[in-house]
C-alpha positions as CSV (number, residue, x, y, z in Angstrom):
1,M,3.9,61.0,126.8
2,D,5.1,58.4,124.2
3,E,2.7,56.3,122.3
4,P,2.6,52.7,123.7
5,A,4.2,50.1,121.5
6,S,1.0,48.0,121.6
7,A,-1.4,50.9,120.6
8,P,-2.9,50.7,117.1
9,P,-1.8,53.5,114.7
10,G,-3.7,56.7,115.2
11,V,-5.2,55.9,118.6
12,V,-3.0,58.1,120.8
13,R,-2.9,61.8,119.7
14,P,0.5,63.4,119.5
15,T,1.6,65.9,122.1
16,G,3.6,69.0,121.3
17,W,4.2,70.7,118.0
18,R,5.8,67.8,116.1
19,P,3.4,65.7,114.0
20,R,3.4,61.9,114.1
21,F,3.3,60.1,110.9
22,H,1.4,56.8,111.0
23,Y,2.8,55.1,108.0
24,E,0.4,52.2,108.4
25,L,-2.5,54.5,107.9
26,I,-0.8,56.1,104.9
27,A,-0.2,52.7,103.3
28,C,-3.7,51.5,103.9
29,G,-5.1,54.8,102.6
30,L,-3.2,54.5,99.4
31,G,-3.4,50.7,98.8
32,G,-6.3,49.5,100.9
33,H,-6.4,47.2,104.0
34,E,-4.6,43.9,104.2
35,L,-7.4,41.5,105.2
36,L,-7.5,37.7,105.6
37,G,-10.4,35.3,105.5
38,M,-12.6,37.1,103.0
39,D,-12.8,33.9,100.8
40,V,-12.9,31.1,103.4
41,A,-15.9,29.0,104.2
42,R,-15.3,28.6,107.9
43,V,-13.6,30.7,110.6
44,R,-11.9,28.7,113.3
45,P,-11.2,29.7,116.9
46,E,-7.4,29.8,116.2
47,D,-8.1,32.4,113.5
48,A,-9.3,35.0,116.1
49,L,-6.1,36.9,115.8
50,V,-7.0,38.2,112.3
51,V,-10.7,37.3,111.7
52,R,-13.7,36.7,113.9
53,E,-17.3,35.7,113.4
54,P,-19.3,36.7,116.5
55,G,-22.6,35.4,115.2
56,D,-24.3,38.6,114.1
57,G,-24.1,37.7,110.4
58,L,-20.9,39.6,109.8
59,R,-17.2,38.7,109.9
60,W,-14.8,41.1,111.5
61,H,-11.5,41.2,109.6
62,R,-8.4,42.7,111.2
63,C,-6.1,44.7,108.9
64,L,-2.7,43.1,109.2
65,R,-1.0,46.5,108.8
66,C,-3.0,49.1,110.7
67,D,-5.0,46.9,113.1
68,A,-8.4,48.3,112.0
69,W,-11.3,45.8,112.3
70,I,-13.5,45.8,109.2
71,P,-17.0,44.2,109.2
72,L,-17.9,42.3,106.0
73,A,-20.5,39.8,105.0
74,P,-19.3,36.2,104.7
75,P,-18.5,35.1,101.1
76,R,-21.3,33.6,99.0
77,G,-18.9,31.4,97.1
78,P,-15.9,30.6,99.4
79,V,-12.7,29.5,97.7
80,T,-11.1,27.6,100.5
81,E,-12.3,25.8,103.7
82,H,-10.2,27.9,106.2
83,L,-7.2,30.1,106.5
84,P,-3.8,28.6,105.7
85,D,-1.1,28.0,108.4
86,R,0.8,31.1,109.6
87,A,3.9,30.0,107.8
88,S,2.1,30.3,104.5
89,I,0.9,33.9,105.1
90,R,3.1,36.8,104.1
91,L,2.6,39.7,106.5
92,P,2.8,43.3,105.3
93,L,5.3,45.7,106.7
94,R,4.3,47.8,109.6
95,G,6.1,49.9,112.3
96,R,9.6,51.0,111.8
97,P,10.3,48.7,108.8
98,L,7.4,50.4,107.0
99,R,8.7,53.8,107.9
100,D,12.1,52.8,106.5
101,R,10.6,51.7,103.3
102,Y,9.0,55.1,102.8
103,V,12.2,56.9,103.6
104,L,14.3,54.6,101.4
105,R,12.0,55.1,98.5
106,L,12.1,58.8,98.9
107,I,15.9,58.6,98.7
108,A,15.4,56.3,95.7
109,L,13.3,59.0,93.9
110,D,16.1,61.5,94.5
111,R,18.6,59.1,93.0
112,L,16.3,58.5,90.1
113,L,16.2,62.2,89.4
114,H,20.0,62.3,89.5
115,F,20.0,59.4,87.0
116,V,17.8,61.2,84.6
117,V,19.7,64.5,84.7
118,L,23.2,62.9,84.6
119,G,22.1,60.6,81.8
120,A,20.7,63.5,79.8
121,L,24.0,65.4,80.3
122,A,26.1,62.4,79.2
123,V,24.0,62.1,76.0
124,A,24.3,65.8,75.4
125,V,28.1,65.7,75.8
126,F,28.5,62.8,73.4
127,L,26.2,64.5,70.8
128,F,28.2,67.7,71.2
129,A,31.5,65.8,70.7
130,A,30.1,64.2,67.5
131,E,28.6,67.4,66.1
132,R,31.2,69.9,67.3
133,P,32.6,70.8,63.8
134,V,29.2,71.8,62.6
135,L,28.2,73.6,65.8
136,S,31.6,75.4,66.1
137,A,31.0,77.4,62.9
138,E,27.5,78.4,64.0
139,F,28.8,79.3,67.4
140,S,31.6,81.5,66.0
141,R,29.1,83.3,63.7
142,V,26.6,84.0,66.6
143,L,29.5,85.1,68.9
144,D,30.8,87.5,66.3
145,D,27.3,89.1,65.9
146,L,27.0,89.4,69.7
147,Q,30.4,90.9,70.1
148,G,29.9,93.4,67.4
149,G,26.7,94.5,69.1
150,V,28.3,95.1,72.5
151,G,31.4,97.0,71.5
152,G,33.9,95.0,69.5
153,P,35.6,91.7,69.4
154,N,36.4,91.7,73.2
155,G,33.0,92.9,74.3
156,L,32.0,89.5,75.8
157,A,35.4,88.4,77.0
158,G,34.4,88.4,80.6
159,N,31.1,86.8,80.2
160,G,31.0,83.5,82.2
161,L,28.6,81.6,79.9
162,V,30.4,82.6,76.7
163,H,33.7,81.7,78.4
164,E,32.5,78.2,79.3
165,L,31.1,77.7,75.8
166,R,34.4,78.7,74.3
167,R,36.2,76.3,76.5
168,A,33.9,73.5,75.5
169,F,34.5,74.1,71.8
170,E,38.3,74.3,72.4
171,A,38.4,71.1,74.4
172,S,39.9,68.0,72.8
173,S,37.7,65.1,71.7
174,F,39.4,62.9,74.3
175,T,38.4,65.3,77.1
176,L,34.8,65.5,75.9
177,H,34.4,61.7,75.7
178,L,36.1,61.4,79.1
179,V,33.6,63.8,80.6
180,G,30.7,62.0,78.9
181,L,31.9,58.6,80.3
182,V,32.2,60.0,83.8
183,L,28.7,61.4,83.6
184,A,27.3,58.2,82.2
185,G,29.1,56.1,84.9
186,Y,27.8,58.4,87.6
187,A,24.3,58.1,86.1
188,V,24.5,54.3,86.1
189,L,25.6,54.4,89.8
190,E,22.7,56.6,90.7
191,G,20.3,54.3,88.8
192,V,21.6,51.2,90.6
193,E,21.2,53.0,93.9
194,A,17.6,54.0,93.0
195,V,16.6,50.4,92.1
196,G,18.3,48.8,95.1
197,L,16.8,51.3,97.6
198,W,13.3,51.0,96.1
199,L,13.5,47.2,96.6
200,G,14.9,47.7,100.1
201,K,18.2,45.9,99.5
202,R,20.8,46.0,102.2
203,W,23.7,46.3,99.7
204,A,22.0,49.4,98.2
205,E,22.1,51.1,101.6
206,Y,25.9,50.6,101.9
207,L,26.4,51.7,98.3
208,T,24.4,54.9,98.8
209,F,26.2,55.6,102.0
210,V,29.6,55.3,100.5
211,A,28.8,57.2,97.3
212,T,27.0,60.0,99.2
213,S,29.8,60.3,101.7
214,L,32.4,60.7,99.0
215,L,30.3,63.5,97.4
216,L,30.3,65.4,100.6
217,I,34.0,66.3,100.1
218,P,33.6,68.3,96.9
219,E,30.3,69.8,98.2
220,V,32.0,71.2,101.3
221,Y,34.9,72.4,99.2
222,E,32.6,74.3,96.9
223,L,31.1,76.2,99.9
224,T,34.6,77.6,100.6
225,G,34.2,79.6,97.4
226,R,30.8,81.0,96.4
227,I,27.9,80.1,98.8
228,S,24.5,79.6,97.2
229,A,21.1,78.2,98.4
230,P,21.2,75.2,96.1
231,K,24.6,74.2,97.3
232,I,23.5,74.4,101.0
233,I,20.3,72.5,100.3
234,T,22.1,69.7,98.5
235,L,24.7,69.5,101.3
236,V,21.9,69.3,103.9
237,I,20.0,66.6,102.0
238,N,23.1,64.4,101.6
239,L,24.1,64.9,105.2
240,A,20.6,63.8,106.2
241,V,20.8,60.7,103.9
242,V,24.2,59.7,105.4
243,G,23.0,60.2,109.0
244,Y,19.8,58.3,108.4
245,L,21.5,55.3,106.7
246,L,24.3,55.1,109.3
247,Y,22.1,55.5,112.4
248,A,18.6,54.2,111.5
249,K,19.7,51.4,109.3
250,R,22.6,50.4,111.6
251,L,25.3,50.2,108.9
252,F,28.8,49.0,109.7
253,G,27.7,47.3,112.9
254,L,26.4,50.5,114.5
255,R,23.7,49.9,117.1
256,G,24.0,46.1,116.7
257,G,24.4,46.1,112.9
258,G,22.4,43.9,110.6
259,G,21.5,41.4,113.3
260,A,19.7,44.0,115.4
261,E,18.1,45.3,112.2
262,A,16.7,41.9,111.4
263,R,15.4,41.4,115.0
264,A,13.7,44.8,115.0
265,R,12.1,44.0,111.7
266,E,10.8,40.7,113.0
267,R,9.6,42.3,116.2
268,D,7.7,45.1,114.4
269,T,6.2,43.0,111.5
270,G,5.9,39.4,112.6
271,W,3.1,37.6,114.3
272,Q,4.3,38.7,117.7
273,A,3.6,42.3,116.7
274,L,0.0,41.3,115.9
275,E,-0.4,39.4,119.2
276,R,1.0,42.4,121.2
277,S,-1.6,44.8,119.8
278,L,-4.5,42.5,119.9
279,P,-7.3,43.8,122.2
280,Q,-8.0,41.5,125.1
């Protein structure tokens, strides 16, 4: 049995094994309730949607996010006479838009991690390119000592790490700087994605979808060689990101596109949503 659209969050218990995440309750638990009328001198009949004063000495304030009714004493020093008009009140996110914000910010944190790692790698490459003459002599000395201890000059010829280090020292300065620039550019891209997704920008959703889709090509190609758990996990995460952005966020006109997304947002977070879930 599905939860009715008008039921407040947490009222209907989930059935089956899959849990139901009530993001409104999570948000209120972390940041507190969104209440109106705590500083007004008078509660009017037209304010009954969000605050009521039944005459028992308490005011009942309705949370604009999770629909909980909170009893509070009237203010001793009211700031305003009554609530402002609805057009002046900014309603918090609830319903699917609130869920989308949590999911997008989770993706943003993943992109932020990529930004930090790639940025650190870019700095390391540039530093290595600048200090390579000094590091090269030390690397050769250490390598000679290691090779002598394992059976002669060719004792480490097949070692993967040593082989990659040798290639790095033999690479041209142009190649190293090119690699550093690519890493830095990719880090900037991930940083822009992270900021845009955190702020819930539509352009960031498209940018993340295109960038992640392009990355799927080399990721799938790598699995044709040596398969490892990190590669599979990375591929699954990126596939989930692409699928979520394409389907849930209605990119490229899918499921009605941006217009349908805006209407769903208004339906789930506007005053109509509060009116639908108001107890009669």
